[in-house]
Backbone as CSV, one residue per row, in Angstrom:
resi,resn,N_x,N_y,N_z,CA_x,CA_y,CA_z,C_x,C_y,C_z
1,MET,-7.462,33.680,-1.449,-7.088,33.144,-2.369,-6.508,31.471,-2.690
2,ALA,-6.626,31.120,-3.587,-6.564,29.724,-3.821,-4.723,29.356,-3.624
3,THR,-4.708,28.058,-2.593,-3.739,27.956,-2.524,-3.203,27.360,-3.582
4,GLU,-1.765,26.995,-3.869,-1.234,25.859,-5.259,-1.378,24.930,-4.816
5,GLU,-1.912,23.891,-4.217,-2.348,22.575,-3.707,-3.452,22.552,-4.442
6,GLN,-4.761,23.609,-4.073,-5.603,23.504,-4.694,-6.152,23.393,-5.800
7,GLU,-4.751,24.499,-6.769,-4.930,24.888,-8.360,-4.366,23.860,-9.024
8,GLN,-4.272,22.812,-8.307,-3.169,21.989,-9.126,-4.209,20.588,-9.207
9,PRO,-4.608,20.517,-10.533,-5.662,19.639,-10.964,-5.095,17.955,-11.027
10,PRO,-6.305,17.728,-10.543,-5.967,15.671,-10.012,-5.728,15.157,-10.725
11,PRO,-4.469,13.882,-10.629,-4.121,12.965,-11.539,-4.775,12.898,-12.803
12,THR,-4.885,12.336,-13.855,-5.687,12.363,-14.970,-5.826,11.495,-16.047
13,LEU,-6.436,10.357,-15.785,-5.945,9.135,-17.532,-6.987,10.205,-18.429
14,TYR,-6.547,10.304,-19.494,-7.016,10.719,-20.790,-7.177,9.498,-21.694
15,HIS,-8.374,9.059,-22.020,-8.714,7.712,-22.328,-10.004,8.191,-23.830
16,VAL,-9.740,7.428,-24.606,-11.023,6.911,-25.759,-11.357,5.880,-25.311
17,PRO,-12.803,5.808,-25.499,-13.524,3.768,-25.710,-13.007,3.256,-26.479
18,ARG,-12.391,1.603,-26.072,-11.681,0.978,-26.928,-10.694,0.970,-27.677
19,THR,-10.202,1.851,-27.113,-8.640,1.898,-27.395,-7.624,1.135,-26.267
20,ILE,-6.335,1.641,-26.378,-5.759,0.821,-25.419,-5.755,1.037,-24.156
21,SER,-6.725,2.302,-23.825,-6.769,2.847,-22.671,-7.883,1.992,-22.026
22,SER,-8.893,1.415,-22.710,-9.538,0.526,-21.564,-8.888,0.345,-20.873
23,PRO,-8.459,-0.954,-20.985,-8.027,-2.251,-20.533,-7.389,-1.035,-18.866
24,ILE,-6.840,-0.200,-18.768,-6.254,0.322,-17.969,-7.129,1.325,-17.860
25,TYR,-7.955,1.877,-18.044,-9.182,2.795,-17.176,-9.960,1.375,-16.156
26,GLN,-10.437,0.144,-17.110,-11.602,-0.795,-16.351,-10.198,-1.175,-15.178
27,LEU,-8.970,-1.303,-14.998,-7.924,-1.546,-13.629,-7.898,-0.769,-12.624
28,LEU,-8.504,0.302,-13.301,-8.358,1.445,-11.823,-9.447,1.341,-11.834
29,LEU,-11.166,1.134,-12.767,-11.968,0.626,-11.968,-11.614,-0.565,-10.736
30,GLU,-11.667,-0.797,-11.390,-11.214,-2.833,-10.269,-10.477,-2.039,-9.427
31,LEU,-9.407,-1.368,-8.960,-8.708,-0.835,-7.903,-9.338,0.427,-7.187
32,HIS,-11.046,0.499,-7.587,-11.032,1.791,-6.778,-10.797,3.067,-6.873
33,ALA,-10.117,3.285,-7.890,-9.272,4.334,-7.892,-9.573,5.797,-8.701
34,VAL,-10.728,5.461,-9.223,-11.118,6.647,-10.024,-11.809,7.296,-9.550
35,ASP,-11.258,8.664,-9.748,-12.112,9.895,-9.221,-11.595,10.636,-8.091
36,CYS,-11.120,9.572,-7.232,-10.640,9.573,-6.145,-9.347,8.591,-6.149
37,PRO,-8.093,8.966,-6.542,-7.765,10.197,-6.455,-7.714,10.415,-8.426
38,VAL,-7.742,8.805,-9.116,-7.598,9.798,-10.311,-8.533,10.071,-11.280
39,ARG,-9.020,11.266,-11.805,-9.962,11.121,-12.778,-9.793,11.003,-13.981
40,VAL,-10.716,10.455,-14.583,-10.281,9.920,-15.934,-11.233,11.028,-17.070
41,GLU,-10.836,11.147,-17.868,-11.888,12.330,-18.713,-11.345,11.471,-20.318
42,THR,-12.703,11.321,-21.021,-13.119,10.248,-21.782,-13.012,11.241,-22.987
43,LEU,-12.123,11.080,-24.194,-11.607,11.934,-25.328,-12.517,11.192,-26.594
44,SER,-13.357,11.900,-27.220,-13.074,11.227,-28.835,-11.668,11.511,-29.728
45,PHE,-11.949,10.060,-30.417,-10.699,10.460,-31.518,-10.220,12.306,-31.775
46,ALA,-11.352,12.485,-32.234,-10.667,14.211,-32.849,-10.680,14.828,-31.919
47,ASP,-10.857,14.793,-30.440,-10.196,15.463,-29.310,-8.397,15.199,-29.442
48,LEU,-7.799,14.367,-29.750,-6.189,13.451,-29.536,-5.770,14.534,-30.505
49,LYS,-5.917,14.803,-31.420,-5.570,15.905,-32.688,-5.440,17.516,-32.255
50,THR,-6.386,17.651,-31.125,-6.253,19.482,-30.870,-5.194,19.833,-29.870
51,LYS,-5.275,20.802,-30.440,-3.858,21.503,-29.532,-3.685,21.059,-28.412
52,GLU,-5.019,21.419,-27.224,-4.438,21.041,-25.574,-4.206,19.837,-25.765
53,HIS,-4.527,18.402,-26.321,-3.980,17.284,-26.164,-2.581,16.802,-26.776
54,LEU,-2.552,17.591,-27.791,-0.829,17.483,-28.161,0.335,18.181,-27.673
55,GLN,-0.291,19.131,-26.753,0.972,19.649,-25.686,1.263,18.672,-24.477
56,ARG,0.066,17.688,-24.084,-0.363,16.980,-23.057,0.728,15.871,-23.699
57,ASN,0.392,14.979,-25.338,1.118,13.824,-25.832,1.080,13.779,-26.815
58,PRO,2.333,14.607,-27.683,2.559,15.371,-29.054,2.462,13.970,-30.024
59,MET,2.694,12.318,-29.569,2.203,11.702,-30.600,0.570,11.627,-30.991
60,GLY,-0.068,12.217,-29.900,-2.065,12.365,-30.411,-2.324,11.018,-29.813
61,THR,-2.475,10.498,-29.470,-2.572,8.870,-29.018,-2.956,8.482,-27.446
62,SER,-3.993,7.648,-27.550,-4.624,7.362,-26.400,-4.426,5.768,-25.547
63,PRO,-3.585,5.701,-24.407,-3.669,6.512,-23.540,-2.797,7.791,-23.451
64,THR,-3.216,9.148,-22.716,-2.347,9.750,-22.069,-2.666,9.601,-20.635
65,TYR,-1.447,9.980,-19.685,-1.677,10.739,-18.228,-0.980,11.959,-17.586
66,CYS,-1.487,12.337,-17.039,-0.737,13.759,-16.630,-1.209,13.497,-14.915
67,ASP,-0.197,14.000,-13.991,-0.056,14.370,-13.371,0.873,15.766,-12.439
68,GLY,0.410,16.723,-12.172,1.405,17.902,-12.090,2.080,18.205,-13.713
69,PRO,3.180,17.899,-13.438,4.452,18.035,-14.539,4.807,17.006,-15.577
70,LEU,4.318,15.794,-14.754,4.256,14.177,-14.936,3.822,14.123,-16.848
71,LYS,4.015,13.417,-17.242,2.646,13.676,-18.535,3.533,11.806,-18.762
72,ILE,3.432,11.763,-19.233,3.007,9.658,-19.893,2.006,9.450,-20.831
73,TRP,2.518,8.764,-21.407,1.426,8.410,-22.542,1.701,6.874,-23.669
74,GLU,2.794,6.275,-23.657,3.246,4.913,-23.645,2.213,3.966,-22.802
75,SER,1.321,3.279,-23.045,0.253,2.085,-22.701,1.121,1.472,-21.606
76,GLY,2.542,1.038,-22.022,2.758,-0.047,-20.897,3.335,0.905,-19.507
77,ALA,3.416,1.977,-20.015,4.717,2.834,-18.777,2.966,3.832,-18.064
78,VAL,2.051,3.903,-18.601,1.186,4.217,-17.745,0.325,3.242,-17.022
79,LEU,0.006,1.639,-17.658,-0.420,1.161,-16.912,0.674,0.584,-15.716
80,GLN,1.963,0.581,-16.136,2.714,0.413,-15.021,2.627,1.155,-13.936
81,TYR,3.153,2.446,-14.001,3.077,3.410,-12.898,1.443,3.404,-12.128
82,LEU,0.461,3.526,-12.705,-0.694,3.318,-11.906,-0.734,2.453,-11.129
83,LEU,-0.238,1.081,-11.417,-0.337,-0.324,-10.893,0.479,-0.197,-9.687
84,GLU,1.734,0.931,-9.535,2.753,0.765,-8.544,2.245,2.032,-7.574
85,GLN,1.425,2.942,-8.013,0.971,3.744,-7.177,0.145,3.559,-7.099
86,HIS,-1.363,2.580,-7.111,-2.407,2.274,-6.878,-2.779,0.854,-6.246
87,ASP,-2.165,-0.379,-6.528,-2.060,-1.908,-6.312,-0.637,-1.785,-5.041
88,PRO,-0.768,-1.280,-4.192,0.474,-1.519,-3.242,0.247,-2.710,-2.636
89,PHE,-0.162,-3.652,-2.531,-0.353,-4.815,-2.385,-0.392,-5.944,-3.419
90,ASN,-0.201,-5.859,-4.061,0.119,-6.850,-5.701,-0.239,-7.362,-6.064
91,LYS,-1.730,-7.261,-6.033,-3.380,-7.931,-6.328,-3.415,-7.782,-7.674
92,TYR,-3.002,-7.010,-8.785,-2.961,-7.327,-9.998,-1.529,-7.647,-10.939
93,HIS,-0.558,-7.382,-10.248,0.624,-7.468,-10.997,1.634,-7.852,-9.892
94,PRO,2.734,-8.970,-10.136,3.555,-9.596,-9.435,4.948,-8.434,-8.358
95,ALA,5.037,-8.626,-7.568,6.540,-7.735,-6.558,7.250,-8.004,-6.847
96,ARG,7.967,-6.900,-6.763,9.625,-7.400,-7.561,10.451,-8.339,-7.193
97,ARG,11.265,-8.660,-7.819,12.210,-10.577,-6.841,11.473,-11.245,-6.598
98,THR,10.512,-10.930,-7.708,9.841,-12.625,-7.913,10.090,-13.594,-8.512
99,PRO,9.355,-14.644,-8.475,10.109,-15.254,-9.888,8.949,-15.018,-11.109
100,LYS,7.589,-14.698,-10.267,6.487,-14.430,-11.811,6.927,-13.112,-12.281
101,ARG,7.301,-12.771,-11.422,7.638,-10.632,-12.512,7.874,-10.553,-13.960
102,ALA,9.408,-11.049,-14.319,10.009,-11.787,-15.466,8.554,-12.084,-16.570
103,VAL,7.913,-13.872,-15.999,7.425,-13.506,-16.992,5.863,-12.913,-17.496
104,TYR,5.836,-12.213,-16.255,4.542,-11.491,-15.815,4.757,-10.057,-17.100
105,LEU,6.186,-9.534,-17.041,6.522,-8.668,-18.098,6.910,-8.724,-19.395
106,HIS,7.019,-10.108,-19.631,7.431,-10.823,-21.101,6.276,-11.013,-21.357
107,ILE,4.890,-11.380,-20.871,4.261,-11.668,-21.774,3.178,-10.465,-21.950
108,GLN,3.453,-9.260,-20.847,2.620,-8.024,-20.893,3.297,-6.916,-22.262
109,GLN,4.958,-7.195,-22.728,5.370,-6.762,-23.952,4.956,-6.910,-25.295
110,TYR,4.644,-9.208,-24.892,4.650,-9.594,-25.767,2.949,-8.929,-26.359
111,ILE,2.010,-8.650,-25.773,0.444,-8.350,-25.996,0.439,-7.062,-26.376
112,LEU,1.616,-5.718,-25.805,1.217,-4.610,-26.098,2.410,-4.253,-27.501
113,ALA,3.040,-4.931,-27.925,3.779,-4.674,-28.665,3.444,-5.569,-29.883
114,THR,3.284,-6.685,-30.120,3.148,-7.777,-30.722,1.571,-8.013,-30.820
115,VAL,1.138,-8.295,-29.996,-0.502,-8.974,-30.258,-1.239,-7.045,-30.182
116,TYR,-1.449,-7.079,-29.596,-2.248,-5.234,-30.192,-2.130,-4.949,-31.191
117,PRO,-0.852,-4.170,-31.507,-1.079,-4.036,-33.129,-0.900,-4.570,-33.904
118,PHE,-0.991,-5.619,-33.458,-1.804,-6.601,-35.571,-2.471,-6.483,-35.080
119,VAL,-3.320,-7.083,-34.016,-4.906,-7.648,-34.398,-5.611,-6.158,-34.563
120,ALA,-5.089,-5.004,-33.868,-5.663,-3.632,-34.100,-5.605,-3.302,-35.393
121,THR,-4.241,-3.688,-36.394,-4.880,-3.308,-37.905,-5.395,-3.720,-38.324
122,LEU,-5.167,-5.650,-38.372,-6.316,-6.215,-38.937,-8.144,-6.151,-39.007
123,TYR,-8.251,-5.817,-37.697,-9.431,-5.270,-37.134,-10.105,-4.077,-37.956
124,LEU,-9.162,-2.740,-37.735,-8.956,-1.648,-38.780,-9.700,-1.828,-39.838
125,HIS,-8.820,-2.714,-40.845,-8.411,-2.932,-42.120,-9.863,-3.646,-42.755
126,THR,-9.748,-5.119,-41.990,-11.907,-5.295,-41.889,-13.075,-4.928,-41.598
127,LEU,-12.606,-3.438,-41.580,-14.140,-2.851,-41.121,-13.946,-1.698,-42.136
128,ARG,-13.551,-1.706,-43.383,-13.524,-1.369,-44.808,-14.684,-1.694,-44.819
129,PRO,-14.927,-1.556,-46.390,-16.014,-2.079,-47.219,-14.976,-3.295,-48.196
130,LYS,-16.121,-4.430,-48.400,-15.062,-5.245,-48.871,-14.704,-5.491,-50.231
131,ASP,-15.179,-4.292,-51.104,-14.232,-4.016,-52.064,-13.181,-2.941,-52.345
132,GLN,-13.074,-2.614,-50.627,-12.009,-2.028,-50.712,-10.775,-2.467,-49.564
133,GLN,-10.927,-3.674,-49.204,-9.804,-4.678,-48.454,-9.074,-5.080,-49.172
134,ASP,-8.076,-5.753,-48.948,-6.719,-6.238,-49.394,-7.436,-7.847,-49.128
135,ALA,-7.476,-8.820,-50.259,-8.183,-10.132,-49.997,-6.555,-11.025,-49.149
136,GLU,-5.818,-10.597,-49.989,-4.287,-11.368,-49.763,-4.005,-11.175,-47.924
137,TYR,-4.151,-9.655,-47.914,-3.470,-9.082,-46.497,-4.752,-9.972,-45.306
138,VAL,-5.925,-9.982,-45.719,-6.935,-10.501,-44.749,-6.534,-11.993,-44.279
139,LYS,-5.979,-12.438,-45.584,-5.824,-13.969,-45.753,-4.478,-14.248,-44.968
140,SER,-3.535,-13.570,-44.918,-2.327,-14.014,-45.033,-2.478,-13.385,-43.254
141,ALA,-2.931,-12.732,-43.052,-2.727,-11.439,-41.714,-3.820,-13.144,-40.825
142,THR,-4.745,-13.191,-41.007,-5.803,-15.100,-40.682,-4.780,-15.539,-40.110
143,HIS,-4.255,-15.930,-41.137,-3.234,-17.157,-41.199,-2.878,-17.291,-39.949
144,LYS,-1.496,-16.098,-39.954,-0.640,-15.390,-38.842,-1.268,-15.761,-37.829
145,TRP,-2.460,-15.142,-37.453,-2.869,-15.314,-36.357,-3.462,-16.573,-35.535
146,LYS,-3.810,-17.453,-36.353,-4.371,-18.987,-36.470,-3.262,-19.686,-35.813
147,THR,-1.652,-19.300,-36.931,-0.795,-20.703,-36.406,0.012,-19.932,-35.890
148,LEU,0.309,-18.597,-35.671,1.326,-18.084,-34.660,1.312,-17.162,-33.353
149,LEU,0.388,-16.402,-33.483,0.822,-14.934,-32.518,-0.966,-15.829,-31.665
150,ALA,-1.907,-16.439,-32.008,-3.167,-17.088,-31.097,-1.949,-18.133,-30.211
151,PRO,-1.280,-19.187,-30.920,-1.301,-19.675,-29.899,0.377,-19.650,-29.215
152,THR,1.590,-18.683,-29.371,2.116,-18.665,-28.923,1.397,-17.517,-27.886
153,LEU,0.616,-16.658,-27.480,-0.090,-16.272,-26.313,-0.811,-17.234,-25.794
154,GLU,-1.182,-18.483,-26.482,-2.131,-19.369,-25.527,-1.238,-20.162,-24.989
155,SER,-0.203,-20.174,-25.097,0.861,-21.150,-24.440,1.803,-20.280,-23.014
156,PHE,1.231,-19.225,-23.660,1.598,-18.718,-21.790,0.872,-18.543,-20.759
157,VAL,-0.736,-19.056,-20.701,-1.422,-19.278,-20.182,-1.372,-20.535,-19.267
158,GLU,-0.760,-20.282,-17.767,-0.470,-21.429,-16.929,-1.809,-21.688,-15.999
159,GLY,-2.783,-21.441,-16.245,-3.842,-22.014,-15.211,-5.580,-20.782,-16.496
160,PRO,-6.738,-20.569,-15.112,-6.975,-20.057,-15.798,-7.097,-18.720,-16.481
161,PHE,-5.974,-18.256,-15.639,-5.436,-16.175,-16.261,-3.619,-17.716,-16.877
162,PHE,-3.287,-16.024,-16.631,-1.844,-16.396,-17.580,-1.275,-17.134,-16.558
163,LEU,-0.843,-16.194,-14.901,-0.150,-16.207,-14.347,-0.911,-17.710,-13.401
164,GLY,-1.705,-17.936,-13.091,-2.318,-19.821,-12.954,-3.854,-18.870,-12.847
165,ARG,-3.904,-19.308,-11.647,-5.316,-19.212,-10.571,-5.692,-17.680,-10.485
166,LEU,-4.980,-16.604,-10.477,-5.486,-15.843,-10.164,-4.941,-14.004,-11.284
167,VAL,-6.050,-13.535,-11.536,-6.309,-12.765,-12.850,-5.625,-11.627,-12.413
168,MET,-4.872,-10.886,-12.869,-3.808,-10.083,-13.271,-3.726,-8.804,-13.942
169,ALA,-3.288,-8.316,-14.046,-3.192,-6.798,-14.654,-2.995,-7.247,-16.598
170,ILE,-2.397,-8.338,-17.087,-2.412,-8.339,-18.297,-3.537,-8.858,-18.761
171,ASP,-4.194,-10.240,-17.810,-5.368,-10.379,-18.496,-6.477,-9.474,-18.666
172,PHE,-6.130,-8.518,-18.356,-7.545,-7.308,-18.521,-6.438,-6.477,-19.698
173,LEU,-5.284,-6.297,-19.698,-5.028,-5.991,-21.014,-4.997,-7.083,-21.627
174,VAL,-4.863,-7.492,-21.827,-4.888,-9.013,-23.219,-6.953,-8.536,-24.036
175,ALA,-7.429,-8.556,-23.404,-8.874,-8.165,-23.137,-8.995,-7.576,-24.555
176,LYS,-7.963,-5.984,-24.392,-8.244,-5.454,-25.744,-8.261,-6.455,-27.133
177,PRO,-7.256,-6.795,-27.240,-7.029,-7.603,-28.792,-7.878,-8.485,-28.613
178,LEU,-8.133,-9.156,-27.903,-9.323,-10.075,-27.908,-10.408,-9.890,-27.856
179,THR,-11.137,-8.841,-27.665,-12.228,-8.067,-28.408,-12.352,-7.969,-30.182
180,ASN,-11.260,-6.951,-30.093,-11.117,-7.478,-31.949,-11.357,-9.182,-32.316
181,ALA,-10.266,-9.683,-31.812,-10.072,-11.176,-32.589,-11.588,-11.788,-32.499
182,GLU,-12.557,-11.625,-30.879,-14.022,-12.395,-30.885,-15.052,-11.727,-32.007
183,SER,-14.845,-10.160,-31.818,-15.567,-9.833,-33.637,-15.281,-10.007,-34.654
184,MET,-14.259,-10.339,-35.212,-13.469,-10.962,-36.114,-13.528,-12.398,-36.116
185,GLY,-14.417,-13.383,-35.267,-14.737,-14.722,-35.546,-13.309,-15.560,-35.445
186,LEU,-12.213,-14.905,-34.766,-11.182,-15.392,-34.949,-10.628,-15.961,-33.149
187,LEU,-11.103,-15.621,-32.768,-11.320,-16.087,-30.752,-11.637,-17.622,-30.408
188,ARG,-13.260,-18.284,-31.015,-13.198,-19.358,-30.239,-12.488,-20.944,-30.528
189,ASP,-11.373,-20.308,-31.874,-10.474,-21.881,-31.431,-9.832,-21.347,-30.241
190,PHE,-9.336,-21.005,-29.925,-8.522,-20.760,-28.552,-8.678,-20.634,-27.232
191,PRO,-9.576,-21.607,-26.787,-10.303,-21.707,-25.472,-9.818,-21.114,-24.508
192,LYS,-8.608,-20.842,-24.322,-7.795,-20.818,-22.825,-8.435,-19.041,-23.009
193,LEU,-7.205,-18.947,-23.825,-7.550,-17.163,-24.903,-9.434,-17.330,-24.344
194,TYR,-10.337,-17.634,-24.821,-11.575,-17.099,-24.699,-12.186,-17.229,-23.702
195,LYS,-11.620,-18.220,-22.801,-12.194,-18.027,-21.506,-12.110,-16.856,-20.506
196,ILE,-10.233,-16.428,-20.336,-9.978,-15.305,-20.194,-10.764,-14.217,-20.591
197,TYR,-10.633,-13.876,-22.145,-11.918,-12.691,-22.157,-13.079,-12.459,-21.709
198,GLN,-13.854,-14.324,-21.539,-14.865,-14.007,-20.989,-15.068,-13.540,-19.764
199,CYS,-13.883,-13.783,-19.063,-14.074,-13.291,-17.397,-13.859,-12.010,-16.998
200,ILE,-13.209,-11.540,-18.422,-12.631,-9.740,-17.859,-14.238,-8.856,-18.564
201,GLU,-14.651,-9.525,-19.187,-15.625,-9.061,-20.002,-16.817,-9.260,-19.864
202,SER,-17.076,-10.042,-18.361,-18.248,-10.083,-17.700,-18.077,-9.211,-16.287
203,LEU,-17.060,-8.540,-16.268,-16.940,-7.670,-15.609,-17.723,-6.464,-15.632
204,PRO,-18.520,-5.991,-14.534,-19.497,-4.283,-14.894,-18.426,-3.527,-15.112
205,SER,-17.470,-3.354,-14.630,-16.044,-2.529,-15.274,-15.676,-2.646,-16.725
206,TYR,-16.047,-3.151,-17.133,-15.222,-3.711,-18.834,-16.667,-2.317,-19.471
207,SER,-17.855,-2.693,-19.330,-19.185,-2.386,-19.979,-18.892,-0.580,-19.946
208,VAL,-17.999,-0.175,-18.719,-17.615,1.236,-18.352,-16.801,1.703,-19.382
209,ALA,-15.314,0.550,-19.325,-14.124,1.300,-19.666,-14.681,1.121,-21.223
210,TYR,-14.934,0.568,-21.875,-15.239,0.208,-23.286,-16.714,1.053,-23.511
211,ARG,-17.273,1.045,-23.190,-18.696,1.703,-23.845,-19.312,0.696,-23.917
212,ALA,-19.514,-0.590,-23.562,-20.112,-2.199,-24.354,-21.341,-2.119,-23.524
213,PRO,-21.942,-2.616,-24.160,-23.686,-2.722,-23.409,-23.203,-3.789,-22.355
214,PRO,-24.000,-4.050,-20.939,-23.398,-4.811,-20.184,-23.396,-6.512,-20.790
215,SER,-22.279,-6.568,-19.857,-22.052,-8.447,-20.715,-23.366,-8.873,-20.211
216,VAL,-23.698,-10.166,-21.382,-24.570,-10.743,-21.079,-24.707,-11.988,-20.758
217,THR,-22.888,-12.350,-20.352,-21.938,-13.897,-20.101,-22.623,-14.389,-18.388
218,ASP,-23.336,-15.465,-18.548,-23.744,-15.499,-17.294,-22.945,-17.142,-16.921
219,CYS,-21.201,-17.184,-16.682,-20.837,-17.598,-16.462,-19.632,-17.949,-14.954
220,ALA,-20.713,-19.041,-14.358,-20.419,-19.521,-12.706,-19.312,-19.633,-12.640
221,GLU,-18.082,-20.134,-13.260,-16.363,-20.708,-13.508,-15.857,-18.823,-13.577
222,CYS,-16.190,-18.954,-14.419,-15.784,-16.507,-14.230,-15.717,-16.270,-13.008
223,ARG,-17.347,-16.218,-12.630,-17.638,-15.287,-11.042,-16.727,-16.112,-10.339
224,SER,-16.388,-17.252,-9.589,-16.111,-17.981,-8.772,-14.266,-17.760,-9.078
225,LEU,-13.499,-17.768,-10.376,-12.309,-17.624,-10.713,-11.950,-15.681,-9.933
226,LEU,-12.818,-14.789,-10.218,-12.658,-13.202,-10.130,-12.554,-12.943,-9.204
227,LEU,-13.199,-14.017,-8.022,-13.433,-13.726,-6.776,-12.431,-14.552,-6.079
228,LEU,-11.655,-15.025,-6.215,-10.866,-15.464,-5.522,-9.663,-14.418,-4.886
229,PRO,-9.248,-14.981,-3.362,-8.438,-14.250,-2.921,-6.917,-14.404,-3.199
230,ASN,-6.786,-13.346,-3.380,-5.131,-12.992,-4.280,-4.240,-13.453,-2.500
231,LYS,-3.544,-14.566,-2.100,-2.779,-14.910,-1.145,-1.334,-15.103,-2.123
232,ASP,-0.936,-14.497,-2.916,0.238,-15.154,-3.444,1.259,-13.928,-2.785
């Protein structure tokens, strides 16, 4: 007879490629936590509205993380919980009660609450046929990105990455909206942001998490930065 422990499904991240779950999946890959212990189940957008998924997440969104009775779906909560579970030596997030912790959390919230939804909305709008787009909205949103959101985001960058010389979870997180900005031709005016995007996109884990073609980026600087040991 199977034991209760054997019947319990493994911790599972439900993921839709190219949504905000992609940076979370990419981080799990970098932490070597995929398959053991975290299973990643890839869904389609249609799967999000099925009865089965709505029982996990009544919002019908991605990501969703389930571990036994635990069900969480807000991306910031999923990200932080998984980091606390699988990054015990704080390679990708600052330890509590350290000066960088508040800055890290502030940038994370700015990305998730302000930058990501703004860029995602603009990006999806620009995928419409030209005659179905609101030209005034595209113009004003592009202006806001160029004059407020992107400069503010770039002002947080303290070195090659947001918190200096070491890549952190927020650098992976920001790659999602920066991917959309790059697709719209709105990224390269911001060299610090573009460099972070290049570095994250150059990793093989990006191709897996985003279901994107392998990177063609050949940047020696990115390779050297991503190999720096965390001595903080």
